[in-house]
N, C-alpha and C positions, 0 to 999 in steps of 0.2 A: 834418170831423167835428164837427158842432154840435148836430144834432137826432137823438136816438137812439130806437130801439125795442129793448127788452131782452127776449131770449128765454132762458128758463131751464128746467131740469128739476130740481126739488128732490129727486127720487128717484135722480138719476144722480151717482155719484161724490161729489165734494166741493162740489157746487152747492147747499148748504143755504140755507134762507131767511135765517139770520143773515149768511151770507157774501154773499148777493145784496143784502141791505140795506146791508152795508158797501160794496159796489161802487157802489150808488146814491149813497152819501155821497161817494164819489170823483168821480162824475159831477158832482155839485153843486159840489164843491170846484174842479173844472176849468171851471166855468161852462157845462157841457153840459146841454142841455134833454132830459129824459126825457119823451117824448110818448106812449109806448106800452109796455106790458109784457105778456108772455105766459108763463104757466106751462104748459108742455107735459108730458104729453098731456092734462091736465085741461082746458085751454083750446085752442081751435082756433088753428092758426098763422095769422098774417096773410097776406094775398095782396098782390101788387104794388099793386093799387088802394088797399088800406088804407094802405099806406106812403106812397103818393103823396098821398092826401088829407090825411095828417098832415104832409106836407112833410118826411118823414124822409130824412136823407142817409146814415145808418149804422145797420145792424142789428148789435147786440152779442149774441153767442152764448156763453152760459156754461152748458155742459152737456157730456154725453158725446158720443162720436162718432156714436152712433145718432140722437140728437136733432138734432145738427148736420146730419147727412145729410138727415133729414126736412125741416128748414128750408131747406136749400140747394136741394133738389128743388122745394119749394113756391115758391121765389123765384128759380128758375133764370134767368128772363129779366128780372129786376129790374135796373135800371141803377145802383143805389146801391152803397155799400161794405159789406163785412162785416168785423167785428172778432171773431176767434175767441179766446176765453179758455179756459184749462185748467180745466174743471169736471167732468171725468169720471175714468175710471180710467187710460186709456192716454194721452189728450191728444196723439195723434200729430200732428194737424193744427196745433195750437197750438205744439207744439215745433218744427215745421218753419218756422213763420212768425215766431217770436219768440225772442230770445236769453234772455229772462227767463221764469221759471215762476210768478212772483208776479203774479196778475191785476191787482192795484192798480198795480204798476210798468208793466205792459203798457199799461194805460189811459193813464197819464201819457205814456209814450213814443209811443203811437199819436196822441195829440192834437197832437203836434209833428211827425208823420210824414205825408208825402203819397205814399209809395210804395204802389202797387197792383200785385199780381201775379195771374197766372192759375194755377189748380191743375189738374193732370191727374186723371182719374178712370177707373175701369173701368166700362164701359157694357154693359148687356145689355137690350135693349128699353127699357122705361120706368125701369129700375133703374140706380142709380149707386152706386159705392163710391169715395169719396175716399181712404180709408185702405187698404182691400183687400177682396178677395172670397175666400171659402173655399168649395170644392166637395168633395163626397165624404162618406162615412159619418161621418168625424170631426166634421163640422159639427154633428152631433147633440149634441155637448158643450155647445152653447149652453143647453140646458135645465138642465144642472148649474150653469152659470155664473149663470143667472137665480135658481136656488134659493139660491146663495151670497149674491147681492145682496139677496134678500128675507129672508135669515136663516131659511130653512125647511130645517132639517137633515134631517128625515125625507124630504122630497122630493128632497134632494140625493143621498142614497144610491141611491134608486130611479132617478133620472136618470143617475147615473154608471154603474150596472149596465147600463142600457139602452144607453148610449153605448158601453160596452166591447163589448157583444154586437154592435152594429152595426159597430163599428170592426174587430173581429177576425173576425166571422162571415160577411161577404160577400166578394165578389171585388174590391171597390173600384170606383173610377171611372176611366174612360179619357177622354182628350180628344184631339182632333185640332188640329193647327196649331202645336204647340210642338216644334220640332226637338230631338231628344235625349231627350224625355220618353218613358218606357216605358209599360207597361200596368198597370192595376189598382192605383192609388194609393189609400190610405185618406184622404188629404187633398191637394187641390191648392190652393195659395195663389196668388192673382193680385194683384199690386200694380202701380199705375200710375206712370209717369213721362212726361215730355214727349217721350220717344223711343219709347214703346210700352208693352209689358207685360213685367213680370218674373214668371216662372212657377216655382214651387217645388213639387215633388212629394214627399210623405212616404209611405213604403212600410210596410205593417203588418208585414213580415218583420223590420224593425228595431223590435222591441217597445219598446225603451227610448225611441225617438222618439215612439211613440204614447202611452205613459204620460206622458211629459213634455208632449206636446201637450195631453192632457187636463188635467193639472195647470195648465199655462199658461193654458188656457181658463178654468178656475175662478178663477184668481188675476188674470186680465185681461191677462196679458203674452203673448198668443198669437204675436206676431211673433217671439219669441225661441225658438220651438220648433225643434228640430234639423231641418235640411233634409237630405234625401237627394239630390235631383236639382234643379238649378237651370238655367234656360234663359231665353230671351227669345222673344217672339212678337208679331206684329202683330194676330193675331186667333185665337180659339179656338172650338171647338164641342165639346159633350159627345157622346161616342159613345153609340149605343143609342137606344131609343125611349121609355124611361121618363122622366118628369119627375124632377128631382133637387132635393134640398135645397141651397140656396145661402145664404150669409151675406154680405150687403152691409153693410160696416162694422158687423158683428156682428148685424144684424137679419135674421131668417129670411125667405126667399122660396122658393117652389117654381118652379123654372126649367124652361122647355121646352127639351129638348135640341136642338131646331132653332134656338134663339136664338144669334145670333153674339155672342160676347164680344169686345169691342174697347176700344181706348183712346180717350178723349175729352179735351177741355180746356174749362175754364170761361172765362167772361169775366174780364177783368182787374179784379176787384172785391175782392180780399182784401188787407186792410191787413197789410203785412209790416214789422215794426220791426227786423228784422235784415237786414243787407245782404251777408252772406257768400254764397259760391257755392252753399251747401246749399239756399237758398231757390229754388223753381222760378221761372223767368223765362219770359215768353211769347216 
């Protein structure tokens, strides 16, 4: 970890410009060379050739899970290292890789660490979710979440009403491939690990779970929503013929129901400064 490319999103979570500048001061303090910087989405993400031309060995990501996901997909085959710092709302990837939550301390620890790990992900066609995938009507709560982030209260109430209608008004979503999962869930959460997929179904008949799900979506803590049914699977498919709304690490995608949802694993490129068993190992 000597030559860095710094990718940030000043509009996501806590990755403000002053905090980015403070991190750049830490890079300089450690003797690390900052050879490139990208503010996403205003600037295009670098490609593998861009990083190789600049002789970059480490990409530092200080942003939310959605921005991190976009960067990791753009650089999927790049052979360098990734340092993920907590710069969003949930910061689940950073929490899994580091025992610290202070980005400055993580940079100091990472400069002295040579541990690289692979991360599991949920895969459907060209799409990846390193944190998790959400399927079903309740995925429409993402519009309310975005209104909260943008500070647009008027739009928030309209988005929340529409999400409630979709959540309670339809029959829900059905998936094949998850043993023990029933029919017509309002949300199906799919999270990856190195042994496959963990699948959680939330049923609209448990209205408290759905209201909590909506609130958790707006406040960013969706993984804590009450689970009704949990199981494991090697692969999934959405039943029916209609395309469905899916959220990959919080980012909306319209998914073809014929698409197989399965587990995948990245290259061993992620810097992990914690060494306990919670960190994924290849």
